[in-house]
C-alpha positions, 0 to 999 in steps of 0.5 A: 500500500502506498504510504500516502494511502496508509496515512489517509486511512489512519487519519480516517480511523482517528476521525471516526474514533473521536466522533464515536467518543464524543458526548453528543453521540450518547446524548443523541442515542439517549434522546432516540431511546426516550423517543422510542419509549414515548412512542411505545406508551399509549397516548395521554388521552387514551390512558385513564386519568392518574389517581392523585397521591394520598393525603398524609396525616399530620403528626400534630396532636389535636387540641385537648377538650375540656372534658378530657383535661378534667378527667385526667386531672381527676385521675391524677388527684386520686393517685396523689391523694392522702387516702391509701384506698383512693390512691389504689383506686386511682392506680387501677383506673390508670389501666383503663386510660382512654386513647382520646386523653393523649392530648390532655396528657401531653398538656399536663406533662408540659405544665408539670415540666414548666412548673417544677425543677427536674433536679428536685424531682430527681433527688426525691425519687432517688431518696424513695428509691434508696428507702425501697432498696434498703427495705428489700435488702432487710427483707432478704436478709431476714429470709436468708436470701441472697442475690441482686436487690430488685428495684420495684416499679416507680409507681408502686414505689411512690405509692408505697412510700407516699408523702402527700404533703410533699409537693415534690412527691406529688409532682413526680407521682403525677409524672410517673402516673401520666407515663403509665397512662400512655403505656396503657393506651399504646398508640403511636401518638401515645408513644411519641408523648412517652418519649417526650417525658425523657426529653422534658424531664431528663436522665432520672426518668430515662430508665423508666421510659426504656422499661415502658417502651420495652413492654410496648414491643412493636408498638414502640417502633414508629415513634422510635424511628421518628426519634432517630431524626430528633434535633438533639443528637443525644436523643437521636442516638438513644433512639438508635440504641433502643431500636437496636435492642429491639432487633429493629435497627434496619428497615427490613427488620422493622417491617417484620411485624404481624399487626397491619396497623403497626406496620402502616405506622412504621412505613409512615415513620420512614416517610416522615424521616425521609430515610433513603435506605428504607425507600425500596422497602416502602415501595414494595408495600405499595401493592399490598393486599391490605388496604391500610398498609398499601395506603401507608406505603403510598403516603410514605412515598409522598413524604419522601418526595425526591428521595424515592425518585430513583427507587421508583424509576427502578421499580417501574422498569421492573414492573412495566418492562421499560424505563420511564421517560426521562422528563417524568418527575418523582410524583409522575413516576409514583402515580404511574407506578401505583396505577400499574400496581392497581391494574395488575392487582385489580385485573380479576376484579375488572374481569368480574366487573365486565362480566357483570356489566354484560349480564346486566345488559342482557337483563340477567339481573340476578347474575349481574348482582352476584358478580358485582357482589364479588367485585365489592368483596375484593375491592370495596372502594372500586372506582367504577362502583357507581355503575353497579347501582342500577343493577342493585335497584332492579334486583331489589324491585324484582325481589320485593315480593319473593325475597324481601330480605335480599331486596333490603340488602340490595337496596342498602348497598345501592344507597351506599354506592350511589352518587346520584341523588335521584337514585338514592331517593328511589332506593330509600323509598323502596326501603320505606315500602319494605318497612311498611309491609313488615308493620302490616304483617305484624298487624300494625296498619301504619300509613307513615312508611308508605307516605314517606315512600311516596314523598321520596318517589311519587311514582311508587305504585306499590306504596300507593296500593298499600296506602289505599288498602289501609285506608279502606281497611282491607288489611284489617279484614284479612287479619280477622279472616286469618284469626277465624281460619286459625281458630278452626285449624286449632279445633280440628287439631284438638279433635284429631288428638282426642281421636288418636288418644282414644284409638291408641288406648290398650288392654288393661294390665293384669292384676296382682292376683293373676300375676301371682297365680301365673308366677309363684312367688319365692320366699327368701330363706332367712338364717337367724343370727346371734344377738348380744344380751347382757344375761344368757337364757336357755333358748335355741333353735329346733330342727325347723329353725324355730326358737324353743326353750331348753327344759333345764336352765343350764345351756344344753347342746342343740340336737342334731338337725334332721332333714326337712320333709317339705322345704329345707330349713337353715342349719341349726346355729348354736349361739356362743352366748345366748342373749335377748333377741332383737327381732327384725320383723314387725310381727310378734312371735310367741315362744313355745314352752315345755309341753306346747307345740311349736307353731307351724313354720308356714304360718309364723315368721322366723324372728321376733319383732325388733325391740321385743323381749321374750316373757319369762317361762312358767315354772313347773 
């Protein structure tokens, strides 16, 4: 190759390389890419209007009402009373503090902080604390116990060592009592005010405040996250340590809470502090299925503003699949992203809504109403819910006679969803109609519900008809006729009952004599038992089991038993100590003497009656 040609080629390559490396080329390429992205997006007039960003709630407490201030003061007076029972009653009432009292409690804390000196309160509390620890140490020593001396709760300590005449004791007791009220309430506003106790009164209440925050657990997180940005570096570092102690120092850990309301407050707290490290975590909750969490995440993005711009753009690119235009501001990107979230989340809802709208167009009212019910169950605040109102009203009118309960439910939903005053009056007129019908069914011919229905909807023919019937008294006649029919029905039922009872009467049961003849009764055999006595007598049993007296006063052996000829009798028993007999049967049995025959065993019971003594034997 000719050297001149080589030089020309080399110069051309250098020129091309310098042109490629110039910044204008990349700017032009970016502009072309943005133009292609804008061309791929639908035209602004073809897209639905973007929903505005949600309003952010204020952190300021509302003004305390005089009633709440009076209640808080009354409770503080009871806690610091000179009467021990009154102090105990106030201690128990603290646990029932009302969340509406937070503003009044904050007002009282400021008043106490302005009217007292923190150093004097610290000394008083320290003195009482030393007394309590000394008493506990003496108790442990008397009980031969060893270990660390535990300081009791400050409120219990103050009430146990009460000094109602000391103004310092009264002031510190009120401060600690207000702290316990805030802990019992436990809302985010209450925890913010609880943190202010440490800020206003200083170090001597720091440990007590930390103990109360530890008891609150996850409910203390939002206030502590906000306190990290406190204007006093000491307080900010203290809040960081408390979060670290709870294991919630970073955003990904802080959002791991089961309570959706606490999670919503945590997300808003990151928005108030405009924490860039929490932006991506907050945006991830902007599409949550829980409404309060989703709303709080979007409010947090609104608070972060430009801090969330790049995380918003990255999330939009991941969801939509293309970068947002370069001229979009943070709020435009947020609104577009939230709209895309809603479209994806509500895809099934819109599908059900479109099916319901098609069913309503085909006059399939019941089917359309069922589909609209599913839509509202998934999204109660569906943006096109007003279009469902005519379907609910038409369904109610069709079911007024067949299913009044379903008609009433449909009318109530239509009245809630309606944005048209005329449709609302029509639904309310039908509700008055149903009320009037219920009264008539109960026997109360009241004209007021039907007149109200006609006032709201003059074209309501059903209300006119019912009102005319009541004025003519037709409903009363129908009621009297129903009474006659009811009386006749009761009489017929009574006659049928009498006939059934007469036909079901059975044969008489057999008498006792007949039962005895058919089934002979077996008499159980009784064996006489020995009875104790104070003076022995010569009495024994014969071979038939009867009591006889021996001929001699001396005890003799009983004769050998012989087998019974008819029924076997009991074996002869020789009592070891003949004693007077305590018979168990009520019938008296005469004792046979010498020369007299013993009565027949079939006619005479075997034992003498209880408590009967035998007469003396005649002498020969």
